[in-house]
mmJSON file of the N, C-alpha and C atoms, coordinates in Angstrom:
{"data_MODEL":{"atom_site":{
"group_PDB":["ATOM","ATOM","ATOM","ATOM","ATOM","ATOM","ATOM","ATOM","ATOM","ATOM","ATOM","ATOM","ATOM","ATOM","ATOM","ATOM","ATOM","ATOM","ATOM","ATOM","ATOM","ATOM","ATOM","ATOM","ATOM","ATOM","ATOM","ATOM","ATOM","ATOM","ATOM","ATOM","ATOM","ATOM","ATOM","ATOM","ATOM","ATOM","ATOM","ATOM","ATOM","ATOM","ATOM","ATOM","ATOM","ATOM","ATOM","ATOM","ATOM","ATOM","ATOM","ATOM","ATOM","ATOM","ATOM","ATOM","ATOM","ATOM","ATOM","ATOM","ATOM","ATOM","ATOM","ATOM","ATOM","ATOM","ATOM","ATOM","ATOM","ATOM","ATOM","ATOM","ATOM","ATOM","ATOM","ATOM","ATOM","ATOM","ATOM","ATOM","ATOM","ATOM","ATOM","ATOM","ATOM","ATOM","ATOM","ATOM","ATOM","ATOM","ATOM","ATOM","ATOM","ATOM","ATOM","ATOM","ATOM","ATOM","ATOM","ATOM","ATOM","ATOM","ATOM","ATOM","ATOM","ATOM","ATOM","ATOM","ATOM","ATOM","ATOM","ATOM","ATOM","ATOM","ATOM","ATOM","ATOM","ATOM","ATOM","ATOM","ATOM","ATOM","ATOM","ATOM","ATOM","ATOM","ATOM","ATOM","ATOM","ATOM","ATOM","ATOM","ATOM","ATOM","ATOM","ATOM","ATOM","ATOM","ATOM","ATOM","ATOM","ATOM","ATOM","ATOM","ATOM","ATOM","ATOM","ATOM","ATOM","ATOM","ATOM","ATOM","ATOM","ATOM","ATOM","ATOM","ATOM","ATOM","ATOM","ATOM","ATOM","ATOM","ATOM","ATOM","ATOM","ATOM","ATOM","ATOM","ATOM","ATOM","ATOM","ATOM","ATOM","ATOM","ATOM","ATOM","ATOM","ATOM","ATOM","ATOM","ATOM","ATOM","ATOM","ATOM","ATOM","ATOM","ATOM","ATOM","ATOM"],
"id":[1,2,3,4,5,6,7,8,9,10,11,12,13,14,15,16,17,18,19,20,21,22,23,24,25,26,27,28,29,30,31,32,33,34,35,36,37,38,39,40,41,42,43,44,45,46,47,48,49,50,51,52,53,54,55,56,57,58,59,60,61,62,63,64,65,66,67,68,69,70,71,72,73,74,75,76,77,78,79,80,81,82,83,84,85,86,87,88,89,90,91,92,93,94,95,96,97,98,99,100,101,102,103,104,105,106,107,108,109,110,111,112,113,114,115,116,117,118,119,120,121,122,123,124,125,126,127,128,129,130,131,132,133,134,135,136,137,138,139,140,141,142,143,144,145,146,147,148,149,150,151,152,153,154,155,156,157,158,159,160,161,162,163,164,165,166,167,168,169,170,171,172,173,174,175,176,177,178,179,180,181,182,183,184,185,186,187,188,189],
"type_symbol":["N","C","C","N","C","C","N","C","C","N","C","C","N","C","C","N","C","C","N","C","C","N","C","C","N","C","C","N","C","C","N","C","C","N","C","C","N","C","C","N","C","C","N","C","C","N","C","C","N","C","C","N","C","C","N","C","C","N","C","C","N","C","C","N","C","C","N","C","C","N","C","C","N","C","C","N","C","C","N","C","C","N","C","C","N","C","C","N","C","C","N","C","C","N","C","C","N","C","C","N","C","C","N","C","C","N","C","C","N","C","C","N","C","C","N","C","C","N","C","C","N","C","C","N","C","C","N","C","C","N","C","C","N","C","C","N","C","C","N","C","C","N","C","C","N","C","C","N","C","C","N","C","C","N","C","C","N","C","C","N","C","C","N","C","C","N","C","C","N","C","C","N","C","C","N","C","C","N","C","C","N","C","C","N","C","C","N","C","C"],
"label_atom_id":["N","CA","C","N","CA","C","N","CA","C","N","CA","C","N","CA","C","N","CA","C","N","CA","C","N","CA","C","N","CA","C","N","CA","C","N","CA","C","N","CA","C","N","CA","C","N","CA","C","N","CA","C","N","CA","C","N","CA","C","N","CA","C","N","CA","C","N","CA","C","N","CA","C","N","CA","C","N","CA","C","N","CA","C","N","CA","C","N","CA","C","N","CA","C","N","CA","C","N","CA","C","N","CA","C","N","CA","C","N","CA","C","N","CA","C","N","CA","C","N","CA","C","N","CA","C","N","CA","C","N","CA","C","N","CA","C","N","CA","C","N","CA","C","N","CA","C","N","CA","C","N","CA","C","N","CA","C","N","CA","C","N","CA","C","N","CA","C","N","CA","C","N","CA","C","N","CA","C","N","CA","C","N","CA","C","N","CA","C","N","CA","C","N","CA","C","N","CA","C","N","CA","C","N","CA","C","N","CA","C","N","CA","C","N","CA","C","N","CA","C"],
"label_alt_id":[null,null,null,null,null,null,null,null,null,null,null,null,null,null,null,null,null,null,null,null,null,null,null,null,null,null,null,null,null,null,null,null,null,null,null,null,null,null,null,null,null,null,null,null,null,null,null,null,null,null,null,null,null,null,null,null,null,null,null,null,null,null,null,null,null,null,null,null,null,null,null,null,null,null,null,null,null,null,null,null,null,null,null,null,null,null,null,null,null,null,null,null,null,null,null,null,null,null,null,null,null,null,null,null,null,null,null,null,null,null,null,null,null,null,null,null,null,null,null,null,null,null,null,null,null,null,null,null,null,null,null,null,null,null,null,null,null,null,null,null,null,null,null,null,null,null,null,null,null,null,null,null,null,null,null,null,null,null,null,null,null,null,null,null,null,null,null,null,null,null,null,null,null,null,null,null,null,null,null,null,null,null,null,null,null,null,null,null,null],
"label_comp_id":["MET","MET","MET","LYS","LYS","LYS","VAL","VAL","VAL","ALA","ALA","ALA","ASP","ASP","ASP","VAL","VAL","VAL","ILE","ILE","ILE","VAL","VAL","VAL","GLY","GLY","GLY","ALA","ALA","ALA","GLU","GLU","GLU","GLU","GLU","GLU","SER","SER","SER","PHE","PHE","PHE","ASP","ASP","ASP","ASN","ASN","ASN","LEU","LEU","LEU","LEU","LEU","LEU","LYS","LYS","LYS","ARG","ARG","ARG","PHE","PHE","PHE","ASN","ASN","ASN","LYS","LYS","LYS","LYS","LYS","LYS","VAL","VAL","VAL","GLN","GLN","GLN","GLN","GLN","GLN","ASP","ASP","ASP","ARG","ARG","ARG","ILE","ILE","ILE","LEU","LEU","LEU","ALA","ALA","ALA","GLU","GLU","GLU","LEU","LEU","LEU","ARG","ARG","ARG","ARG","ARG","ARG","ARG","ARG","ARG","GLU","GLU","GLU","HIS","HIS","HIS","TYR","TYR","TYR","GLU","GLU","GLU","LYS","LYS","LYS","PRO","PRO","PRO","SER","SER","SER","VAL","VAL","VAL","ARG","ARG","ARG","ARG","ARG","ARG","LYS","LYS","LYS","ARG","ARG","ARG","LYS","LYS","LYS","ARG","ARG","ARG","ALA","ALA","ALA","ALA","ALA","ALA","SER","SER","SER","ARG","ARG","ARG","ARG","ARG","ARG","GLY","GLY","GLY","ALA","ALA","ALA","ALA","ALA","ALA","ARG","ARG","ARG","VAL","VAL","VAL","ARG","ARG","ARG","LYS","LYS","LYS"],
"label_asym_id":["A","A","A","A","A","A","A","A","A","A","A","A","A","A","A","A","A","A","A","A","A","A","A","A","A","A","A","A","A","A","A","A","A","A","A","A","A","A","A","A","A","A","A","A","A","A","A","A","A","A","A","A","A","A","A","A","A","A","A","A","A","A","A","A","A","A","A","A","A","A","A","A","A","A","A","A","A","A","A","A","A","A","A","A","A","A","A","A","A","A","A","A","A","A","A","A","A","A","A","A","A","A","A","A","A","A","A","A","A","A","A","A","A","A","A","A","A","A","A","A","A","A","A","A","A","A","A","A","A","A","A","A","A","A","A","A","A","A","A","A","A","A","A","A","A","A","A","A","A","A","A","A","A","A","A","A","A","A","A","A","A","A","A","A","A","A","A","A","A","A","A","A","A","A","A","A","A","A","A","A","A","A","A","A","A","A","A","A","A"],
"label_entity_id":["1","1","1","1","1","1","1","1","1","1","1","1","1","1","1","1","1","1","1","1","1","1","1","1","1","1","1","1","1","1","1","1","1","1","1","1","1","1","1","1","1","1","1","1","1","1","1","1","1","1","1","1","1","1","1","1","1","1","1","1","1","1","1","1","1","1","1","1","1","1","1","1","1","1","1","1","1","1","1","1","1","1","1","1","1","1","1","1","1","1","1","1","1","1","1","1","1","1","1","1","1","1","1","1","1","1","1","1","1","1","1","1","1","1","1","1","1","1","1","1","1","1","1","1","1","1","1","1","1","1","1","1","1","1","1","1","1","1","1","1","1","1","1","1","1","1","1","1","1","1","1","1","1","1","1","1","1","1","1","1","1","1","1","1","1","1","1","1","1","1","1","1","1","1","1","1","1","1","1","1","1","1","1","1","1","1","1","1","1"],
"label_seq_id":[1,1,1,2,2,2,3,3,3,4,4,4,5,5,5,6,6,6,7,7,7,8,8,8,9,9,9,10,10,10,11,11,11,12,12,12,13,13,13,14,14,14,15,15,15,16,16,16,17,17,17,18,18,18,19,19,19,20,20,20,21,21,21,22,22,22,23,23,23,24,24,24,25,25,25,26,26,26,27,27,27,28,28,28,29,29,29,30,30,30,31,31,31,32,32,32,33,33,33,34,34,34,35,35,35,36,36,36,37,37,37,38,38,38,39,39,39,40,40,40,41,41,41,42,42,42,43,43,43,44,44,44,45,45,45,46,46,46,47,47,47,48,48,48,49,49,49,50,50,50,51,51,51,52,52,52,53,53,53,54,54,54,55,55,55,56,56,56,57,57,57,58,58,58,59,59,59,60,60,60,61,61,61,62,62,62,63,63,63],
"pdbx_PDB_ins_code":[null,null,null,null,null,null,null,null,null,null,null,null,null,null,null,null,null,null,null,null,null,null,null,null,null,null,null,null,null,null,null,null,null,null,null,null,null,null,null,null,null,null,null,null,null,null,null,null,null,null,null,null,null,null,null,null,null,null,null,null,null,null,null,null,null,null,null,null,null,null,null,null,null,null,null,null,null,null,null,null,null,null,null,null,null,null,null,null,null,null,null,null,null,null,null,null,null,null,null,null,null,null,null,null,null,null,null,null,null,null,null,null,null,null,null,null,null,null,null,null,null,null,null,null,null,null,null,null,null,null,null,null,null,null,null,null,null,null,null,null,null,null,null,null,null,null,null,null,null,null,null,null,null,null,null,null,null,null,null,null,null,null,null,null,null,null,null,null,null,null,null,null,null,null,null,null,null,null,null,null,null,null,null,null,null,null,null,null,null],
"Cartn_x":[27.986,27.626,28.6,28.14,28.912,29.855,30.877,31.706,31.801,31.631,31.505,33.009,33.395,34.725,34.711,35.461,35.546,37.06,37.413,38.817,39.074,40.125,40.395,41.008,40.484,40.978,42.034,42.847,43.997,43.396,43.893,43.433,41.955,41.424,40.0,39.889,38.851,38.661,37.959,38.123,37.627,36.024,35.48,34.063,33.483,34.108,33.612,33.707,34.839,35.021,33.988,33.645,32.644,31.271,30.948,29.733,29.604,30.582,30.564,30.404,31.119,31.047,29.555,29.009,27.58,26.602,26.793,25.956,26.117,27.279,27.558,26.97,26.979,26.456,24.989,24.294,22.878,22.44,23.161,22.93,22.976,23.973,24.211,23.268,22.467,21.524,22.247,23.456,24.174,23.555,23.16,22.614,21.314,20.466,19.214,19.374,20.417,20.713,21.222,21.936,22.561,21.378,20.464,19.377,18.526,18.337,17.532,18.161,19.425,20.202,20.465,20.073,20.503,19.916,18.623,18.038,17.47,17.466,16.887,15.371,14.963,13.474,12.978,12.016,11.369,10.836,10.863,10.337,8.906,8.094,6.637,6.577,7.353,7.258,7.72,8.775,9.263,8.193,7.523,6.476,5.361,4.961,3.914,4.341,5.533,6.068,6.074,6.421,6.472,5.053,4.115,2.691,2.175,2.454,2.027,2.603,3.883,4.486,3.89,3.516,2.901,1.592,0.782,-0.549,-0.403,0.613,0.795,1.157,1.957,2.295,1.091,0.242,-0.929,-1.895,-1.99,-3.0,-2.352,-1.076,-0.501,-0.711,-0.696,-0.961,-2.353,-3.246,-4.75,-5.119,-4.428,-4.875,-4.683],
"Cartn_y":[3.564,2.214,1.782,1.009,0.532,-0.572,-0.815,-1.935,-2.725,-4.049,-4.909,-5.246,-4.937,-5.285,-6.399,-7.441,-8.511,-8.874,-8.79,-9.069,-10.507,-11.14,-12.623,-12.733,-13.635,-13.988,-15.041,-15.119,-16.098,-17.507,-18.319,-19.723,-19.848,-18.918,-18.966,-19.648,-20.516,-21.301,-20.388,-20.711,-19.947,-19.99,-21.14,-21.273,-20.271,-20.186,-19.205,-17.77,-17.526,-16.17,-15.841,-16.738,-16.58,-16.442,-17.11,-17.078,-15.707,-15.208,-13.845,-12.75,-12.999,-11.909,-11.894,-13.055,-13.132,-12.475,-12.769,-12.148,-10.632,-10.178,-8.696,-8.06,-8.684,-8.192,-8.014,-9.14,-9.031,-7.991,-7.838,-6.815,-5.425,-5.185,-3.916,-3.608,-4.58,-4.575,-4.13,-4.624,-4.346,-4.891,-6.105,-6.753,-6.11,-5.832,-5.155,-3.811,-3.123,-1.794,-1.963,-3.072,-3.27,-3.675,-4.442,-4.824,-3.66,-2.732,-1.561,-0.649,-0.575,0.397,-0.327,-1.591,-2.326,-1.668,-1.131,-0.489,0.9,1.836,3.162,3.017,3.689,3.65,5.075,5.363,6.66,7.064,8.371,8.828,8.434,8.471,8.105,6.665,5.802,4.361,4.077,4.926,4.785,5.145,6.244,6.654,5.601,5.092,4.065,2.758,2.436,1.161,1.466,2.774,3.05,3.088,3.604,3.619,2.24,1.307,-0.033,-0.758,-0.533,-1.055,-0.599,0.654,1.314,0.664,0.469,-0.134,-1.529,-2.382,-3.662,-3.712,-2.734,-2.651,-2.268,-1.374,-1.017,-2.167,-2.912,-4.064,-5.232,-5.253,-6.362,-5.981,-4.631,-4.178,-4.332,-4.181,-4.349,-5.722,-6.76,-8.097,-8.631],
"Cartn_z":[-0.053,0.304,1.381,2.291,3.497,3.032,3.872,3.706,4.948,4.914,6.007,6.378,7.532,8.084,9.06,8.821,9.616,9.911,11.158,11.487,11.808,11.183,11.397,12.753,13.532,14.847,14.733,15.727,15.74,15.673,14.859,14.814,14.381,13.725,13.38,12.0,11.906,10.73,9.696,8.438,7.328,7.42,7.782,7.911,9.002,10.084,11.122,10.554,9.916,9.386,8.353,7.425,6.48,7.019,8.142,8.803,9.453,10.137,10.751,9.684,8.544,7.479,6.933,6.661,6.134,7.202,8.43,9.456,9.492,9.353,9.335,8.149,6.923,5.746,5.832,6.45,6.648,7.677,8.714,9.735,9.196,8.297,7.69,6.514,6.14,4.994,3.779,3.511,2.312,1.104,1.123,-0.101,-0.408,0.6,0.264,-0.374,0.035,-0.555,-2.009,-2.249,-3.558,-4.572,-4.061,-4.919,-5.216,-4.207,-4.457,-5.453,-5.538,-6.37,-7.736,-7.942,-9.137,-10.438,-10.341,-11.48,-10.971,-11.952,-11.581,-11.345,-10.348,-9.987,-10.005,-10.851,-10.959,-9.602,-9.246,-7.961,-7.784,-8.818,-8.722,-8.336,-8.901,-8.589,-7.11,-6.684,-5.368,-4.313,-4.663,-3.633,-3.666,-4.752,-4.878,-4.03,-4.184,-3.425,-1.911,-1.537,-0.079,0.523,-0.319,0.118,0.344,-0.638,-0.557,0.685,0.933,2.115,3.411,3.438,4.632,4.841,3.765,3.85,4.378,3.873,4.35,5.869,6.264,7.682,8.541,8.074,8.828,8.91,7.843,7.844,8.828,8.839,9.756,11.24,11.536,12.936,13.376,12.443,12.734,13.072,12.566,12.762,14.111],
"occupancy":[1.0,1.0,1.0,1.0,1.0,1.0,1.0,1.0,1.0,1.0,1.0,1.0,1.0,1.0,1.0,1.0,1.0,1.0,1.0,1.0,1.0,1.0,1.0,1.0,1.0,1.0,1.0,1.0,1.0,1.0,1.0,1.0,1.0,1.0,1.0,1.0,1.0,1.0,1.0,1.0,1.0,1.0,1.0,1.0,1.0,1.0,1.0,1.0,1.0,1.0,1.0,1.0,1.0,1.0,1.0,1.0,1.0,1.0,1.0,1.0,1.0,1.0,1.0,1.0,1.0,1.0,1.0,1.0,1.0,1.0,1.0,1.0,1.0,1.0,1.0,1.0,1.0,1.0,1.0,1.0,1.0,1.0,1.0,1.0,1.0,1.0,1.0,1.0,1.0,1.0,1.0,1.0,1.0,1.0,1.0,1.0,1.0,1.0,1.0,1.0,1.0,1.0,1.0,1.0,1.0,1.0,1.0,1.0,1.0,1.0,1.0,1.0,1.0,1.0,1.0,1.0,1.0,1.0,1.0,1.0,1.0,1.0,1.0,1.0,1.0,1.0,1.0,1.0,1.0,1.0,1.0,1.0,1.0,1.0,1.0,1.0,1.0,1.0,1.0,1.0,1.0,1.0,1.0,1.0,1.0,1.0,1.0,1.0,1.0,1.0,1.0,1.0,1.0,1.0,1.0,1.0,1.0,1.0,1.0,1.0,1.0,1.0,1.0,1.0,1.0,1.0,1.0,1.0,1.0,1.0,1.0,1.0,1.0,1.0,1.0,1.0,1.0,1.0,1.0,1.0,1.0,1.0,1.0,1.0,1.0,1.0,1.0,1.0,1.0],
"B_iso_or_equiv":[0.0,0.0,0.0,0.0,0.0,0.0,0.0,0.0,0.0,0.0,0.0,0.0,0.0,0.0,0.0,0.0,0.0,0.0,0.0,0.0,0.0,0.0,0.0,0.0,0.0,0.0,0.0,0.0,0.0,0.0,0.0,0.0,0.0,0.0,0.0,0.0,0.0,0.0,0.0,0.0,0.0,0.0,0.0,0.0,0.0,0.0,0.0,0.0,0.0,0.0,0.0,0.0,0.0,0.0,0.0,0.0,0.0,0.0,0.0,0.0,0.0,0.0,0.0,0.0,0.0,0.0,0.0,0.0,0.0,0.0,0.0,0.0,0.0,0.0,0.0,0.0,0.0,0.0,0.0,0.0,0.0,0.0,0.0,0.0,0.0,0.0,0.0,0.0,0.0,0.0,0.0,0.0,0.0,0.0,0.0,0.0,0.0,0.0,0.0,0.0,0.0,0.0,0.0,0.0,0.0,0.0,0.0,0.0,0.0,0.0,0.0,0.0,0.0,0.0,0.0,0.0,0.0,0.0,0.0,0.0,0.0,0.0,0.0,0.0,0.0,0.0,0.0,0.0,0.0,0.0,0.0,0.0,0.0,0.0,0.0,0.0,0.0,0.0,0.0,0.0,0.0,0.0,0.0,0.0,0.0,0.0,0.0,0.0,0.0,0.0,0.0,0.0,0.0,0.0,0.0,0.0,0.0,0.0,0.0,0.0,0.0,0.0,0.0,0.0,0.0,0.0,0.0,0.0,0.0,0.0,0.0,0.0,0.0,0.0,0.0,0.0,0.0,0.0,0.0,0.0,0.0,0.0,0.0,0.0,0.0,0.0,0.0,0.0,0.0],
"pdbx_formal_charge":[null,null,null,null,null,null,null,null,null,null,null,null,null,null,null,null,null,null,null,null,null,null,null,null,null,null,null,null,null,null,null,null,null,null,null,null,null,null,null,null,null,null,null,null,null,null,null,null,null,null,null,null,null,null,null,null,null,null,null,null,null,null,null,null,null,null,null,null,null,null,null,null,null,null,null,null,null,null,null,null,null,null,null,null,null,null,null,null,null,null,null,null,null,null,null,null,null,null,null,null,null,null,null,null,null,null,null,null,null,null,null,null,null,null,null,null,null,null,null,null,null,null,null,null,null,null,null,null,null,null,null,null,null,null,null,null,null,null,null,null,null,null,null,null,null,null,null,null,null,null,null,null,null,null,null,null,null,null,null,null,null,null,null,null,null,null,null,null,null,null,null,null,null,null,null,null,null,null,null,null,null,null,null,null,null,null,null,null,null],
"auth_seq_id":[1,1,1,2,2,2,3,3,3,4,4,4,5,5,5,6,6,6,7,7,7,8,8,8,9,9,9,10,10,10,11,11,11,12,12,12,13,13,13,14,14,14,15,15,15,16,16,16,17,17,17,18,18,18,19,19,19,20,20,20,21,21,21,22,22,22,23,23,23,24,24,24,25,25,25,26,26,26,27,27,27,28,28,28,29,29,29,30,30,30,31,31,31,32,32,32,33,33,33,34,34,34,35,35,35,36,36,36,37,37,37,38,38,38,39,39,39,40,40,40,41,41,41,42,42,42,43,43,43,44,44,44,45,45,45,46,46,46,47,47,47,48,48,48,49,49,49,50,50,50,51,51,51,52,52,52,53,53,53,54,54,54,55,55,55,56,56,56,57,57,57,58,58,58,59,59,59,60,60,60,61,61,61,62,62,62,63,63,63],
"auth_comp_id":["MET","MET","MET","LYS","LYS","LYS","VAL","VAL","VAL","ALA","ALA","ALA","ASP","ASP","ASP","VAL","VAL","VAL","ILE","ILE","ILE","VAL","VAL","VAL","GLY","GLY","GLY","ALA","ALA","ALA","GLU","GLU","GLU","GLU","GLU","GLU","SER","SER","SER","PHE","PHE","PHE","ASP","ASP","ASP","ASN","ASN","ASN","LEU","LEU","LEU","LEU","LEU","LEU","LYS","LYS","LYS","ARG","ARG","ARG","PHE","PHE","PHE","ASN","ASN","ASN","LYS","LYS","LYS","LYS","LYS","LYS","VAL","VAL","VAL","GLN","GLN","GLN","GLN","GLN","GLN","ASP","ASP","ASP","ARG","ARG","ARG","ILE","ILE","ILE","LEU","LEU","LEU","ALA","ALA","ALA","GLU","GLU","GLU","LEU","LEU","LEU","ARG","ARG","ARG","ARG","ARG","ARG","ARG","ARG","ARG","GLU","GLU","GLU","HIS","HIS","HIS","TYR","TYR","TYR","GLU","GLU","GLU","LYS","LYS","LYS","PRO","PRO","PRO","SER","SER","SER","VAL","VAL","VAL","ARG","ARG","ARG","ARG","ARG","ARG","LYS","LYS","LYS","ARG","ARG","ARG","LYS","LYS","LYS","ARG","ARG","ARG","ALA","ALA","ALA","ALA","ALA","ALA","SER","SER","SER","ARG","ARG","ARG","ARG","ARG","ARG","GLY","GLY","GLY","ALA","ALA","ALA","ALA","ALA","ALA","ARG","ARG","ARG","VAL","VAL","VAL","ARG","ARG","ARG","LYS","LYS","LYS"],
"auth_asym_id":["A","A","A","A","A","A","A","A","A","A","A","A","A","A","A","A","A","A","A","A","A","A","A","A","A","A","A","A","A","A","A","A","A","A","A","A","A","A","A","A","A","A","A","A","A","A","A","A","A","A","A","A","A","A","A","A","A","A","A","A","A","A","A","A","A","A","A","A","A","A","A","A","A","A","A","A","A","A","A","A","A","A","A","A","A","A","A","A","A","A","A","A","A","A","A","A","A","A","A","A","A","A","A","A","A","A","A","A","A","A","A","A","A","A","A","A","A","A","A","A","A","A","A","A","A","A","A","A","A","A","A","A","A","A","A","A","A","A","A","A","A","A","A","A","A","A","A","A","A","A","A","A","A","A","A","A","A","A","A","A","A","A","A","A","A","A","A","A","A","A","A","A","A","A","A","A","A","A","A","A","A","A","A","A","A","A","A","A","A"],
"auth_atom_id":["N","CA","C","N","CA","C","N","CA","C","N","CA","C","N","CA","C","N","CA","C","N","CA","C","N","CA","C","N","CA","C","N","CA","C","N","CA","C","N","CA","C","N","CA","C","N","CA","C","N","CA","C","N","CA","C","N","CA","C","N","CA","C","N","CA","C","N","CA","C","N","CA","C","N","CA","C","N","CA","C","N","CA","C","N","CA","C","N","CA","C","N","CA","C","N","CA","C","N","CA","C","N","CA","C","N","CA","C","N","CA","C","N","CA","C","N","CA","C","N","CA","C","N","CA","C","N","CA","C","N","CA","C","N","CA","C","N","CA","C","N","CA","C","N","CA","C","N","CA","C","N","CA","C","N","CA","C","N","CA","C","N","CA","C","N","CA","C","N","CA","C","N","CA","C","N","CA","C","N","CA","C","N","CA","C","N","CA","C","N","CA","C","N","CA","C","N","CA","C","N","CA","C","N","CA","C","N","CA","C","N","CA","C","N","CA","C","N","CA","C"],
"pdbx_PDB_model_num":[1,1,1,1,1,1,1,1,1,1,1,1,1,1,1,1,1,1,1,1,1,1,1,1,1,1,1,1,1,1,1,1,1,1,1,1,1,1,1,1,1,1,1,1,1,1,1,1,1,1,1,1,1,1,1,1,1,1,1,1,1,1,1,1,1,1,1,1,1,1,1,1,1,1,1,1,1,1,1,1,1,1,1,1,1,1,1,1,1,1,1,1,1,1,1,1,1,1,1,1,1,1,1,1,1,1,1,1,1,1,1,1,1,1,1,1,1,1,1,1,1,1,1,1,1,1,1,1,1,1,1,1,1,1,1,1,1,1,1,1,1,1,1,1,1,1,1,1,1,1,1,1,1,1,1,1,1,1,1,1,1,1,1,1,1,1,1,1,1,1,1,1,1,1,1,1,1,1,1,1,1,1,1,1,1,1,1,1,1]
}}}
């Protein structure tokens, strides 16, 4: 799992630091990965979910 590194700038407020940290976490998709790993998912369920996502993407492209 990745770690989000944010370096504190001189005279930087905590609000700005927190905003940059949250943006970094979203860009690195850390929370999405954490939610995905929260519970074990059987390989058959994982394949079924990926196929459904693929179908949704294909339907979105056709519109």
